[in-house]
C-alpha positions as CSV (number, residue, x, y, z in Angstrom):
1,M,132.5,-99.4,134.9
2,A,133.1,-95.9,134.0
3,K,135.9,-94.0,136.0
4,T,134.3,-91.3,138.5
5,T,135.7,-87.9,139.2
6,K,134.2,-86.3,142.4
7,I,134.1,-82.4,142.5
8,T,132.6,-80.5,145.6
9,V,132.1,-76.6,145.2
10,T,130.9,-74.5,148.4
11,G,130.5,-71.6,146.3
12,A,132.7,-69.3,148.1
13,E,135.7,-70.0,146.1
14,N,137.3,-67.5,143.6
15,I,139.8,-69.2,141.5
16,A,141.8,-67.0,138.9
17,F,140.1,-67.8,135.8
18,H,140.9,-65.3,132.4
19,N,138.4,-66.6,130.1
20,N,138.8,-64.4,127.0
21,V,137.4,-66.5,124.4
22,D,135.7,-64.3,122.1
23,Y,138.5,-61.7,121.9
24,C,139.7,-62.7,118.5
25,I,139.2,-65.3,115.8
26,G,141.6,-66.4,112.5
27,T,140.5,-66.3,109.0
28,G,142.2,-67.3,105.7
29,R,143.4,-64.3,103.6
30,M,141.5,-60.9,103.7
31,G,140.4,-61.4,100.2
32,L,138.4,-64.4,101.0
33,A,135.9,-62.1,102.5
34,L,134.7,-61.2,99.1
35,T,133.1,-64.4,98.7
36,E,129.4,-65.4,99.5
37,E,130.2,-68.8,101.5
38,Y,132.9,-66.9,103.6
39,L,130.3,-64.5,104.9
40,K,127.9,-66.9,105.4
41,E,129.9,-68.9,107.8
42,L,131.0,-65.6,109.4
43,S,127.5,-64.8,110.1
44,F,126.9,-68.0,111.4
45,V,129.6,-67.9,114.0
46,Q,128.8,-64.6,115.0
47,N,125.2,-65.2,115.4
48,I,126.1,-67.9,118.0
49,I,129.4,-67.2,119.5
50,G,130.0,-63.6,118.6
51,F,134.0,-62.7,118.4
52,K,135.2,-59.3,118.9
53,H,138.2,-59.2,116.2
54,I,139.2,-61.1,113.1
55,R,142.7,-61.7,112.2
56,G,144.1,-63.1,109.0
57,H,146.9,-62.7,106.4
58,G,146.8,-60.7,103.1
59,L,146.2,-57.2,103.8
60,F,148.4,-55.9,101.2
61,A,148.7,-59.2,99.0
62,D,147.9,-58.2,95.4
63,D,144.5,-59.7,95.3
64,M,143.5,-56.9,97.8
65,A,145.0,-54.3,95.1
66,I,145.8,-51.7,97.6
67,Y,149.2,-50.6,96.4
68,Q,149.5,-50.1,92.7
69,R,152.4,-48.3,90.5
70,H,150.9,-46.9,87.5
71,V,153.4,-46.3,84.5
72,D,152.2,-43.5,82.1
73,W,152.3,-45.0,78.7
74,F,153.2,-41.7,77.1
75,T,155.7,-39.9,79.7
76,K,156.9,-43.1,81.2
77,K,156.2,-41.3,84.5
78,E,155.6,-43.7,87.3
79,T,152.9,-42.8,89.7
80,I,152.1,-44.8,93.1
81,E,148.4,-45.1,93.6
82,Y,146.1,-46.7,96.4
83,N,143.0,-48.7,95.7
84,F,140.8,-49.2,98.9
85,T,137.9,-50.6,96.8
86,Y,138.4,-54.3,98.2
87,L,139.3,-53.1,101.5
88,D,136.2,-51.2,102.3
89,R,134.1,-53.9,101.3
90,V,135.7,-56.4,103.4
91,M,135.6,-54.0,106.5
92,D,132.0,-53.1,105.8
93,A,131.5,-56.8,105.8
94,Y,133.1,-57.4,109.0
95,L,131.6,-54.2,110.6
96,E,127.9,-55.4,109.6
97,R,128.5,-58.8,111.6
98,N,129.9,-56.6,114.9
99,I,133.5,-57.7,114.4
100,V,136.5,-55.6,113.8
101,P,140.0,-56.6,112.5
102,F,143.1,-57.8,114.4
103,L,145.2,-56.2,111.6
104,E,148.1,-58.3,110.4
105,L,150.6,-56.1,108.2
106,G,151.7,-58.4,105.3
107,F,152.3,-59.7,102.9
108,M,154.5,-57.7,100.5
109,P,152.7,-56.3,97.6
110,K,154.7,-57.6,94.3
111,A,155.4,-54.0,93.0
112,L,156.9,-53.3,96.4
113,A,158.8,-56.6,97.2
114,S,162.6,-57.0,97.0
115,G,162.2,-60.5,95.6
116,E,160.0,-63.0,94.2
117,Q,159.7,-65.4,97.1
118,T,156.0,-66.4,97.8
119,I,153.9,-68.6,100.0
120,F,150.7,-70.7,99.6
121,Y,148.4,-71.3,96.8
122,W,147.7,-67.6,96.5
123,K,151.4,-66.7,96.5
124,G,151.7,-64.2,99.2
125,N,155.0,-62.4,98.8
126,T,157.3,-62.8,101.8
127,T,160.3,-60.6,101.1
128,P,161.1,-57.3,102.9
129,P,160.3,-53.9,100.7
130,K,162.7,-52.8,98.3
131,E,161.9,-49.5,99.5
132,Y,161.2,-48.9,103.3
133,D,159.8,-45.5,102.9
134,E,157.3,-46.6,100.5
135,W,156.5,-49.6,102.9
136,T,155.6,-47.2,105.7
137,K,153.7,-45.0,103.5
138,L,151.6,-47.9,102.3
139,V,151.1,-48.6,105.8
140,T,150.3,-45.2,107.2
141,V,148.0,-44.3,104.1
142,T,146.2,-47.3,104.7
143,L,145.6,-46.5,108.5
144,A,144.6,-43.1,107.7
145,H,141.8,-44.3,105.2
146,L,140.4,-46.5,108.0
147,V,140.1,-43.6,110.3
148,K,138.5,-41.3,107.7
149,R,136.0,-44.0,106.9
150,Y,135.3,-45.7,110.4
151,G,136.5,-43.0,112.8
152,E,138.4,-43.0,116.1
153,Q,137.4,-46.9,116.8
154,V,140.1,-47.9,114.6
155,Y,142.9,-46.6,117.3
156,S,141.7,-49.3,119.3
157,W,142.3,-51.9,116.3
158,P,145.3,-54.1,117.3
159,I,148.0,-54.0,114.6
160,E,150.7,-56.8,114.2
161,V,153.6,-56.4,112.2
162,W,154.1,-59.3,109.8
163,N,153.4,-63.2,110.6
164,E,155.9,-65.7,111.6
165,P,159.1,-64.1,110.7
166,N,161.2,-66.8,112.6
167,L,160.4,-69.0,109.7
168,P,162.2,-68.8,106.3
169,G,158.8,-69.4,104.2
170,F,157.2,-66.6,105.8
171,W,160.3,-64.2,106.2
172,K,163.1,-64.3,103.5
173,D,165.6,-66.1,105.2
174,A,164.0,-65.8,108.7
175,S,166.2,-62.8,109.2
176,M,166.1,-61.4,112.6
177,D,167.8,-58.0,111.5
178,E,165.6,-57.5,108.9
179,Y,162.5,-58.3,110.9
180,F,163.8,-56.0,113.5
181,K,164.3,-53.4,111.0
182,L,160.7,-53.7,109.4
183,F,159.3,-53.6,112.9
184,K,161.2,-50.4,114.1
185,E,160.4,-48.5,110.6
186,T,156.7,-49.8,110.8
187,F,156.3,-48.8,114.5
188,L,157.7,-45.4,114.4
189,A,155.7,-44.5,111.2
190,I,152.6,-45.4,112.9
191,K,153.3,-43.9,115.9
192,A,154.1,-40.5,114.4
193,L,150.9,-41.1,112.5
194,D,149.3,-41.1,115.6
195,K,150.1,-42.5,119.2
196,R,146.9,-44.0,119.7
197,F,147.4,-46.6,117.2
198,R,148.1,-50.1,119.1
199,V,151.3,-52.1,117.5
200,G,153.0,-55.2,118.5
201,G,155.0,-58.2,117.3
202,P,157.2,-60.3,116.6
203,A,154.2,-62.7,115.6
204,I,156.6,-65.8,116.0
205,C,155.7,-69.3,115.9
206,G,157.2,-72.3,118.0
207,V,160.6,-72.4,116.1
208,R,163.3,-70.8,118.1
209,D,160.6,-68.8,119.8
210,E,162.6,-68.4,122.9
211,E,165.6,-66.9,121.1
212,W,163.5,-64.8,119.0
213,M,161.2,-63.3,121.8
214,K,164.5,-62.4,123.9
215,A,166.3,-60.8,121.1
216,F,163.1,-59.0,120.1
217,F,162.8,-57.4,123.6
218,D,166.6,-57.0,123.5
219,F,166.3,-54.8,120.4
220,C,163.2,-52.9,121.6
221,K,164.8,-52.0,124.6
222,K,168.2,-51.0,123.1
223,E,165.9,-48.7,120.5
224,K,163.8,-47.4,123.3
225,I,160.4,-49.0,121.8
226,K,157.8,-49.9,123.8
227,P,155.2,-52.0,121.9
228,D,151.7,-52.0,123.0
229,F,151.9,-55.8,123.2
230,A,153.6,-58.9,122.3
231,T,152.4,-62.0,119.8
232,R,153.1,-65.3,119.3
233,H,151.5,-68.6,118.1
234,H,150.7,-71.7,119.6
235,Y,150.1,-75.1,118.0
236,T,150.3,-78.8,119.8
237,T,150.7,-81.4,117.5
238,E,154.1,-83.5,116.6
239,M,155.4,-83.6,113.0
240,P,152.8,-84.7,110.2
241,S,152.7,-88.0,108.3
242,P,151.4,-87.4,104.9
243,S,148.9,-89.7,103.2
244,G,147.2,-88.3,99.8
245,H,145.7,-85.4,100.4
246,Y,146.1,-85.3,104.2
247,G,148.3,-85.2,106.9
248,Y,148.0,-86.8,110.4
249,Q,149.6,-85.8,113.7
250,K,149.8,-87.0,117.2
251,L,148.5,-84.6,120.0
252,S,151.4,-83.4,121.9
253,D,151.2,-83.2,125.9
254,P,149.3,-80.1,126.8
255,Q,151.6,-79.3,129.7
256,V,154.6,-79.2,127.2
257,G,152.6,-76.5,125.4
258,F,151.5,-74.5,128.5
259,D,155.1,-74.5,129.7
260,N,156.2,-73.4,126.3
261,L,153.7,-70.4,126.8
262,Q,155.0,-69.5,130.1
263,S,158.6,-69.2,128.8
264,S,157.5,-66.4,126.6
265,R,155.5,-64.7,129.5
266,D,158.8,-65.1,131.7
267,I,160.9,-63.7,129.0
268,I,158.7,-60.5,128.8
269,D,158.5,-60.1,132.4
270,S,162.0,-60.2,132.8
271,Y,162.4,-56.8,131.6
272,K,161.3,-54.3,133.8
273,E,160.1,-52.1,130.7
274,F,158.0,-54.6,129.4
275,K,156.7,-56.5,132.6
276,G,153.0,-57.6,132.4
277,M,152.8,-56.3,129.1
278,E,149.6,-58.2,127.2
279,M,150.4,-61.3,125.3
280,H,148.4,-62.2,122.5
281,L,148.4,-65.6,120.8
282,T,147.1,-64.5,117.3
283,E,147.0,-68.3,116.2
284,F,146.4,-71.1,117.7
285,N,144.9,-74.7,117.1
286,T,146.0,-78.5,117.4
287,S,147.3,-79.0,114.2
288,Y,149.2,-76.4,111.9
289,I,148.4,-77.7,108.7
290,P,144.8,-77.0,106.9
291,N,144.6,-80.8,105.8
292,N,144.5,-82.7,109.2
293,P,141.4,-84.9,109.8
294,L,141.7,-83.7,113.5
295,H,140.3,-80.7,113.2
296,D,136.9,-82.2,112.4
297,T,136.9,-84.5,115.3
298,N,135.2,-84.6,118.9
299,E,139.0,-85.4,119.9
300,N,140.0,-82.0,118.9
301,A,137.0,-80.5,120.8
302,A,137.8,-82.2,124.2
303,Y,141.4,-81.2,123.6
304,L,140.5,-77.9,123.1
305,A,138.1,-77.5,125.9
306,Y,141.3,-77.6,128.2
307,Q,143.1,-75.4,126.1
308,L,140.6,-72.8,126.6
309,E,140.7,-73.4,130.4
310,R,144.4,-72.7,130.6
311,L,145.4,-70.4,127.7
312,G,144.5,-67.1,129.9
313,E,146.9,-68.0,132.5
314,T,149.7,-66.5,130.5
315,S,147.9,-64.8,127.4
316,Y,145.7,-61.8,127.2
317,S,143.8,-63.4,124.2
318,Y,143.8,-66.4,122.1
319,S,142.6,-66.6,118.4
320,Y,141.5,-69.9,117.0
321,W,143.0,-70.5,113.6
322,T,140.5,-70.2,111.7
323,F,136.4,-69.5,112.0
324,G,135.5,-71.7,109.0
325,D,136.9,-73.8,106.3
326,V,137.0,-71.0,103.2
327,F,140.7,-71.4,103.2
328,E,143.0,-71.6,100.3
329,E,146.9,-72.0,101.6
330,R,147.4,-75.6,100.1
331,G,144.7,-75.0,97.6
332,V,140.9,-75.3,97.2
333,P,139.9,-78.4,99.5
334,F,138.8,-81.7,97.4
335,S,136.1,-82.6,99.9
336,L,133.6,-81.4,102.9
337,F,135.6,-82.8,105.6
338,H,138.9,-82.1,104.6
339,G,140.8,-81.3,108.0
340,G,140.3,-77.8,107.7
341,F,141.0,-75.4,110.3
342,G,137.6,-74.2,110.8
343,L,135.0,-74.3,113.4
344,V,132.3,-74.7,110.7
345,A,132.5,-76.5,107.5
346,H,130.9,-75.6,103.9
347,G,127.3,-75.2,104.5
348,C,127.6,-73.9,107.9
349,I,128.0,-77.5,109.5
350,A,129.2,-76.7,113.1
351,K,132.1,-79.0,113.9
352,P,132.4,-80.3,117.5
353,T,135.1,-77.7,118.3
354,F,132.5,-74.8,117.4
355,W,130.3,-76.2,120.3
356,T,133.7,-76.0,122.8
357,F,134.0,-72.2,121.8
358,A,130.2,-71.5,122.3
359,F,130.2,-73.1,125.5
360,Y,133.1,-71.1,127.0
361,K,131.3,-67.7,125.6
362,R,128.3,-69.0,127.8
363,L,130.5,-69.0,130.8
364,Q,131.9,-65.6,130.0
365,D,128.4,-64.1,129.4
366,A,127.2,-65.4,133.0
367,A,130.4,-65.6,135.2
368,Q,130.4,-63.7,138.7
369,S,133.5,-65.9,139.8
370,C,135.3,-69.2,139.3
371,V,134.7,-71.9,141.5
372,Y,136.3,-74.7,140.1
373,K,139.3,-75.1,137.6
374,G,140.3,-78.4,136.8
375,K,142.1,-81.0,134.2
376,N,138.4,-82.3,133.4
377,A,135.9,-79.4,134.0
378,V,135.7,-75.7,135.0
379,I,132.7,-74.2,136.9
380,V,131.7,-70.7,137.3
381,K,128.9,-69.2,139.6
382,K,126.3,-67.2,138.1
383,E,123.4,-65.3,139.7
384,G,121.0,-67.9,140.8
385,G,123.4,-70.8,140.1
386,Y,126.3,-72.1,138.1
387,R,127.4,-73.0,134.7
388,G,130.1,-75.5,133.9
389,I,131.9,-77.2,131.2
390,F,133.4,-81.0,131.6
391,W,135.3,-82.8,129.1
392,N,137.1,-86.2,128.7
393,M,140.4,-86.2,126.5
394,T,140.6,-90.2,126.9
395,D,138.8,-92.9,125.0
396,E,137.2,-94.2,128.1
397,D,134.2,-93.3,129.2
398,T,133.8,-91.4,132.7
399,E,131.5,-89.9,135.1
400,I,131.8,-86.5,137.2
401,S,130.3,-86.2,140.6
402,V,129.5,-82.8,141.4
403,K,128.2,-81.5,144.8
404,L,127.4,-77.7,144.8
405,A,126.2,-75.6,147.4
406,V,122.8,-73.8,146.8
407,D,120.4,-71.8,148.5
408,A,117.0,-72.6,146.9
409,K,115.2,-75.6,147.1
410,E,115.0,-76.7,143.2
411,Y,117.0,-76.1,140.3
412,T,116.8,-76.7,136.5
413,V,119.8,-78.5,135.2
414,L,120.2,-78.2,131.4
415,R,122.9,-80.2,129.6
416,E,124.3,-80.3,126.2
417,T,126.4,-83.0,125.2
418,V,128.9,-83.1,122.1
419,D,130.8,-86.4,121.8
420,P,131.3,-89.0,119.0
421,V,127.7,-90.6,119.6
422,T,125.5,-87.5,120.1
423,C,127.2,-84.8,118.0
424,N,129.4,-86.0,115.2
425,P,128.5,-84.5,111.8
426,R,131.9,-86.3,110.3
427,K,130.5,-89.5,111.2
428,A,127.2,-88.9,109.4
429,W,129.1,-87.7,106.5
430,H,131.3,-90.9,106.4
431,D,128.1,-93.1,106.9
432,M,126.6,-91.5,103.7
433,G,129.7,-92.3,101.9
434,E,131.9,-89.6,102.2
435,P,130.2,-87.6,99.6
436,K,133.1,-84.8,98.3
437,N,130.6,-82.4,97.2
438,P,127.3,-83.3,99.1
439,S,123.8,-81.8,97.7
440,A,122.0,-79.0,99.5
441,E,119.7,-82.0,101.0
442,Q,122.7,-83.8,101.9
443,I,124.2,-80.5,103.6
444,K,120.9,-80.1,105.7
445,L,120.8,-83.8,106.9
446,I,124.3,-83.6,108.0
447,R,123.6,-80.2,110.0
448,R,120.8,-82.5,112.0
449,F,123.9,-84.2,113.5
450,A,126.1,-81.3,114.3
451,L,123.9,-79.9,117.0
452,P,124.4,-80.9,120.7
453,F,121.9,-83.5,122.4
454,A,119.9,-81.8,125.1
455,E,118.6,-82.8,128.3
456,S,117.1,-81.5,131.3
457,E,116.2,-82.5,134.9
458,I,115.2,-81.2,138.2
459,A,117.6,-81.3,141.3
460,K,116.7,-80.8,144.9
461,R,118.5,-79.3,147.5
462,N,119.7,-81.8,150.4
463,R,121.4,-80.7,153.4
464,G,122.5,-77.2,151.8
465,N,123.7,-79.1,148.5
466,I,122.5,-80.4,145.0
467,S,124.2,-83.4,143.5
468,L,125.0,-84.2,140.0
469,T,126.6,-87.2,137.9
470,V,127.6,-86.0,134.6
471,P,128.5,-88.9,132.3
472,V,131.2,-87.7,129.8
473,R,132.2,-90.3,126.9
474,G,135.4,-90.5,125.5
475,Q,136.5,-87.3,123.6
476,G,133.3,-86.0,124.8
477,V,132.5,-82.4,125.9
478,V,129.3,-81.5,128.0
479,Y,127.9,-78.0,129.0
480,V,125.9,-77.8,132.2
481,D,123.5,-74.6,133.0
482,I,122.3,-74.9,136.8
483,T,119.3,-72.2,137.7
484,E,117.1,-71.8,140.4
485,R,113.8,-73.2,139.4
486,E,110.9,-70.6,139.7
487,F,107.6,-72.8,139.2
488,E,104.4,-71.0,137.9
489,G,101.9,-73.5,136.6
490,D,98.5,-73.0,135.5
491,R,95.2,-74.0,137.3
492,G,94.3,-77.5,136.1
493,F,97.5,-78.4,134.5
494,D,99.0,-82.0,135.7
495,F,102.5,-82.6,134.1
496,D,102.3,-86.0,135.0
497,R,98.4,-86.7,134.6
498,R,97.7,-88.2,131.2
499,F,93.8,-89.4,132.0
């Protein structure tokens, strides 16, 4: 027998629930936005979910070709040049899809780098600038160009200085002193250009995070610098176990991650100068590697449902890493379902986690107040009814019994289910023989298995309430929309009559 959980809602509850699910989404390096498949996947995500900002690496990577040093063959005189051809194409493509950047300043152009250290398949340079004046000029000239081309909206685009400087792979020797210098010089140069720009950091991941966060704000206090926001990252898996092209990881206890985020929140709020400052999770996911099959599963979708309910307790925004599987940190993927970070796979196949985000966006669009928030459900009140998301992070099936206070006599209940049985494109692909490069026809077929299973029913009021039973299979996510039923009908039509 399935385990049953009971929920009762009076409709008068008003529970704190900061649902900022659409604020930002992650991407691979910026240069990938020049490819067709990338833009198809981004359009698909934007048409259904619609994120406001997009953040990724590689703004100043050499494939974007912004910073160039030219030496005249005759005079041998060196000239610094800035080329915004690709940047404009990327920004235009973003704005055409109603999304604007959360700018990450990095990595270092080779011609400006102080060393040879690089990271990833595409060799992003992760060393400090050899000339800080040239670095700050690169940043400010780029920002001035964006303002000239796109207007005053650019002042509202968040700007983050670097990425994960607390890791030696992303910042040479993980040097605090050097990063703090980079932040100070960059921050002051941007604010000198225009104080309206919003600049933050330190963009750290979960390694020595408390030490780094405290040291960063100690430095800012000492230097009388006030960032506009703080940033960090959030991943929730244990160490990977490698096998072939893949890495497998166990999910960690969600509460451990929430406690870790709270520690950052507490550090920021311990300073009177910075108390209440926005904290943005500019990357989060379950696994931090782009080849973990977990990302493609229903288990990932159910786990993330709980994350999305709770992340707003400490953080102003939380950017899922990433929207799509066009991603090359460890090279070009070998297969369709390869454990990529994306919400969608090649061919715009929505993974189960995609629908978790889509469901939360629907809550955001309709919510008047939150009336229930727990470990397996969140329910919001809307005009004429309710919306809710129910999930099950275990392998055992469960039922959630819901009693809701209502005013009208009848309600239309629409339910969409995403679980290993009803919405599992990865299984369909597996059953087809795991084709590494499916044909166009196979892609179309797999897409059919990537849609939620939809059902409808009528619920009648009894003693001021309606009662629903929501079955949730193991690793399932169920979205429910409850709306006052307005019956119109037509003369002579009888829904139940067949003869």
